[in-house]
N, C-alpha and C positions, 0 to 999 in steps of 0.2 A: 773253483766254484763249480758245483754240480750243475749239469744241464737239466732242463725241464723233464726230459725223458728219464733221466736217472732218478730225479726226485719222485716222479710219478711211479716208477718201478718200485722204489723203496716203500712208498705209501700203499701200493697194491699188496705188498707183502704184509704190511700191518693189517690191511683189510682182511687178508686170508687168515691171519693169526686171530683176529677177532672172531671170525666164523668158526675156526677150529676150537676156540674156547666156548662155543655155544652162544656167543653174543651177537645179537642182530645189530649190524652197524648202521641200519637205517630204520629206526623205530618209528612206528606210525603214531603212537600216542605217548607223549612225554608226561612226566609227573608234575611239570611246572605248576606252581601254585600262585605265582605272582610275576608280573613283569619287572624288569630291572628299574624302570622308572618308578614303579610302586615301591620297590626295595629302597630306592633313594629317598622318596617322599615319606615313607613310613618307618625310616630307619630308627629313629629315636624310640618309637614304641616297640619295635622288634628287639632292639638291644635291651631295653628296660625289662621286657617280659621274657627275655632269653628264649625267644621263639626259634624253632627250627623249621625252615621252609625250603622247598625245592625252587631253584631259579635256573634259568637256561639261557644259552646264547652262543654266538660264534666266538671262538678264542682268537683274540686279536694280538695277544702277546703272551709269552711264557718267559719267566725269569726266575732265577734262583738256582740252587744246586743242593746236592746232598739230600737232607731229609725235609727240606722246605721248598715249596714251589708257589710263586705268585702268578696268577693269570688275570687277564682283563677280558671280560665277557661283553658282548654287544648283541642285543636282541632286537634292534631297530627302534626301541623306545628309549634306550639309554645305555650307559656303560656302567659296569660294576666290577669291583675287584674280588677275586676269589683267592683263597689260601688252602693249599693242601699240605698237610704235615703227616709224615710217615707214622708218628706215634699216635695220632688221632685217627687217621684213615685206616691204618693197618698196613702191614708190610705187603701183603698180597695185592691189595687194591692200589697201593701207591706204586709198586713196581710195575704193575700191569699198565697203569697210566703212562709211565715213562716208556714202556715198550710200544704203545699203539697210538698215542695222542700227538697231534701236530697243531701248529698255528693254522687256523682256518677251519678246524673241526667244529661241529656243533655238539655241545655237551650240556648236561644238566648236573647240578651239584645240590646236595641236601646240606644246608649250612646253618650255623648259628651266626649271629651278627654282632660285630664288635668294631672298635676303632683301633687302628695300629698306633704305635708311638708317634707317628707322623700325622695322626688324625685322619687317616684314610678309612672310609667306610668299607667294610670287608665282610665277606661271608666265609666262615671257616668250614671246610667240607667234612661231613661225616660219611658221605657216600657219593658216588658219581656214576653216570651212565653215558655211553656214547649215543648221540642222537643221529648224527650224519657225518660219516667219514669223508673228508676232502681228499681228493687225489692230486690236485694241483696246488702249488704254493700261491699265496696272495702276493701282490706286488709289494715291493719294499715300501715301508711306511713313509719314508721321507722323500721318495722319488715318485712313487705311484706309476701311473700310465702316462708317458710323456707324449707319445704320438697321438695327434688329434683323432685320426681315423680309428685308431685302436681304442681310444676312449669311448667313442660313439658305438663301436662294435661291441665292446665289453662294458656297457654302461653300468651293469650291476657291480662291477669292480670299481669303476670310477666313483659311483655314489658311496660304496662301502668305505673307500679309502679317503674320500674327500667330503667332510661334513658340510662344506659350503655348497657343494652341488646338491646334496640332499635338501638343504635349507631352501635352495632355489626352487626345487620342485614342490616343496611344501607351500612356498609363497605363490607358486603358479596355481595350485589347487585353491588357495584362498582367493586369488584373483578372480577365478570363475565363480566361486561361492559368493563373493561380494557383488559381482555383476548380477547373478541370479537374484540375490536378496534385494538389490536395488530395483530391478524390474518388477518384482512382485510387489514391493512396497508402493510402486507407482501405479499398480493396478493392471499390469500386463499379464496375460495368460500364457503360460508356457505350452508350446505345441511341438509336434513332430511332423515333419514333411518328408517326402520321398528323397532318397539319396540316389536312386536309379531313375533316370529321366529319358524320355524319347527325344526331347529337345532341351538343351541347356539354356538357362536364362539367368538374369540377375547380375551378370558380370561379363567382361570381355576377356576371355582366356581360352586356351586350347584345352579341350576336355580329354579325359581318358575314355576310350571306347571299349565296350565289351558286348557279349551276345547272350541273350536270354533264350535258352534252349527250348523251354516249354512253349513260348509264344513265337519262336523262330524270328526273333526281333533284335536288331541292334539297339543297344541302349548306352547311355553315358553316365559316368559318375558326376554328381552335381558339382558345379563350380561356385555356387552361392548357397546360403543357408535358407533355401526355400523362398526366394523373393517372389516369384510369380505365384507360388502356392499361398504364401501368407497374404498376398493381395486378394486372392480369391476369398480368403477368410474375412477380409474387410467387406467385400461384397455380400458375404454370408451374414453379416451383422455383428461379428466380433469387433468390439471397439479398439482393443489393444492386444497384440500378440507378440511373442518373441520365441526364438529358438536358439539354443547353443548346440553346435554340432560340428561334424567334420566336413570339410570341403576338399576337392581334389582338382589340381590344375597341372596339366602336362607341360610344364615350363621349366626353365633353367633354375639352377640352385645359386643363391647368393646369400650374403649376410641377412637379407630381408625377404628371401623367397625360398619356399620349399614346396614340394609337390602335394603334401598332405598336411592339413593344419586345422585348428579349431577356430571358428568364428561365432559371433553372436549377431543376429539381426532382429530388429524390432520394427513393427508397423503400427501406426497410431492414426486412427481415423479422425477426421475433422481437425487436423493439425497440419501445419506447413513447415517449411525448412527453418523458419525463425524459431518456432516452438522446439524443433529438433535440436537446434544449436544450444538453446538454453538447457535442455535436458541432458545433452551429451556433456557439456562443460561440468554440470553438477555431478554426473556419473563419474567422469574421469577424476575429479577431485576427491570424491568419496573412495574410489578404488585406491588412489595414491595414498591417502591418509590411512586407510584400514589395512592395506597390504604392506606398504613400505614405511608407514609412519611419518611421511613428509610429503610436501607438494613441490619441493625443490630437488632437481635432478641435474646430473651431468651425463650426457650420452653422446657418443660420436664426437667427443671433444667440445660439445656445445652445452651450455647451462641454460636452464629455463625453470620457471616457477608456474605450475598449473593454476595457482590461485591468482595470478595476474589477470588483467583484462585481456581477452582474446581479440586481437586485431582481426578485422575482416579484410582479406586480400582478394582483390578482383583479378580473376584469371587473365582476362584479356589485357587489362591495364598493366598489371605487374609484368607480364611477358613482354609487352612492348617497352616498358621502362628498362628491362634488363637485357633485351636482345635487339631492340629497334624494330621488331617484327610485329605487325598487327595480324594476329592469326585469323581474324575474320575476313580480312581483305587481301592479304599478301598472296602472291602467286606461289604455286608449289615450287617453282624454279627458285624464287627468292628464299623460300624457307629452306630448301636444300643447301643453297649457297651459304646461308647463315650457319646452318648446322655444321657444314664443312669448315667454315671459318673458326667456329668454336671447338673444333676437334671432337664433335659428338658423333658416335656411331648410332645409326638408326636402322630399324628393320622396316622393310616395306616401303613402297613409294606412294601410298595413298595419303590424302590430306590428313586423315584422322591420326595416322601414325606420326606424321611430321609434326603436327600440332602437339601431340603428346610428348614427343622427344624434346621439343623446345621448352615445354613447361617443366619437364623433369630437370633440365639444366638449371632453371630458375629455382625450383623447389629446394634443391640442395643448399641454397644460400639463405633459406628462411628458417630461423631457429624456433620461432613461435614462443608460446602457444598462439596459434592463429587458426582462423577458418578460411580456407580457400572457397570462394563463392563465384557464381555466375560463369560456369564453364560453357564453352561453345556447345550448341546443340549437337554438333557432329560427334563429340566425345561423351555425350550424356543421353543415350537413346531411350532411357526410361524416365527422364525427368521433365517436369513441367517447364514450359517456356517462361522466361522472365518477362513480365508485361512491360517493363521499362526498356527492354532491348530484346526483341524477339529472336535475335541471332544467338542469344545466350539462355541459360536455364537457371532454375532455382535448385541448384545442386550445392552441397557443402561438404568439405573434407577437413577434418582437424589436421593441422601440420605442427609437428614438434621435431626438433633436432634434424630438420631437413627431410623428414619423411612423412608420407601420408599415413595416418593412423586411424582411418575410418572413412566412411563414404555414405552420404545420405542425400535425399531428394525431397522436394515436394513432388510426390509421385504423379507421373503422367496418367490421367484417367480419361483422356479423349481417345476413343477407339479409332477414329479416322486418322488422327495424327500418329497414334501408335502403329497402326498398320503401315503407314508411309515410312516410318523410321525403321520398322522391321525389313521392309523392302529395300531400303537404302543399305542396311546391314547385309542383306542377302547378296546384293551386288558386290560388296567387298569380299564375301566368302567366295563368290564365283571367280573373283580375280586372284584368289589364293590366300586371302587373309584368314588364317586359322583361328584368330582370336575374336573375330567379329561375332556379334550376337545372332543366334539362330532365330528364324521366324517361328512364332508360336500362334497359330490361328485360333486355337482353343482359348488362349489367354485373351486375344482380341475379342472373341465372342463373349467372354465374361464381361469385358469392359462395356460391350454394347448393352448388357443388362443393367449396367450402372455400378460404379464403385465410388464411394464417398471421397472427398478430399482427404488425402493421406500423406503423412510423413513416414518415410522409411529410412532406416540407418543400419549400418553394420560395421563391426570392427573385430579384430582378432588378435592372434598371438603376437603380431608385430608390436602392438602397444606394450605388451608385457616385456618383450625382449628389449625395447628401447628404454623403458623405465628401469629395467635391470642392467642396462648397458652391456648386453651380451648379443652375439650373433644369434639369429633365429634358431639355427640348428642346435646351438648350445642349450637352448631352453626347451628342446623337445626330448622326451625320454629316450625314444628309439627312432632317430631320423633314418630315412631310407639309405641303405648301404648296398653297394655292389657285392654280391656273394664272393667269398674267397675262392680262388681257384683250387680245385681238388689236387692234393699232393699225389 
């Protein structure tokens, strides 16, 4: 078997031969008159009228010998069979094809349309042109790219050779289309908020830091989709807003975590977390039906039906049921002891991180669909206090397949309380907690002018990956990769 270098050298010689013959191997403007999908859909009419049309695509296969060659073309819209016959094409053009063409090349053929004896729709070539000469061979059809890292690095080949991967990303595009359509139908205005911030807000995560040269100012890539900005819009008088955009978090990689991802966040004035839960359930069911054609899924080995009633799971009660620890009253010593007994690794020694670690142990055992509600104040610094228990909040999170697939609140609009919670978070930062929320005095100032009762909610790519039953990186077109070392 020839090496990649040997194959590449042979193809470069073919490239040189094309140039010697006065042929541009990388044409800027093809003569293509229709896509391959159109050729398939309009085939009966094309055949009946004996039309001759230019079609184009990448050669995915070449078979045949002697005076007849069959090829398969792929242009991204569909695949179509081409036929080259020496007596129809002419000796010179037929032989030149054999001299310079390889699987992987982009070509266009001018053909008439007919069905073979096996009933295959085919374009018989009267002429052909090289559009783009490939210098490297495509992966083998039946094996493709086997190494996961190589698949992500060469995603263009992964998609080309695996129709299921292409379909996955078409579904993902539809996922966000349906989300956008749903929000607009419900009267939400789509907005754009800054991605560079002087303080990060709206989530607890370690941000990426960079420097603004003109202002000589350190700034951060946002970790939420404009939470503190969209709340300003509630104060400005917009009743409903939403944004779909990229967020960045300088955290580890796992099947459910990446450093860059797409999220949607909405804010709804004169609404609370109960209103939010009703809207979110309706939205998730609509997404499931329109993107996947079902509300029934199996993910992470767990089955669930989004059309079922969504149980409300109380954070404090469920954690106590499953661990014996009351996260509102237990000492940090007892919390650490229980985490050690359960064999759970935890980062940081502050109460917030210990509480979160205990909950994550419980969450993995909840298949849902469910709403987690009434989080402790400590882990919900932007949420209103629950009037029935002031140590907890009006926060809600959808849970499916043991994962959190969204986050919402009755938004805190008490400036005094918000200031205090920011100061509590600042103390955590001073103790080394890189994920604690930064203080934002200008946001507190806005609250002092007044913000109406508001429900806010956000969700992202994790929901899509769980419904598709794929790791999150698998559902990203180009996940972050370490550069290859130079040879």
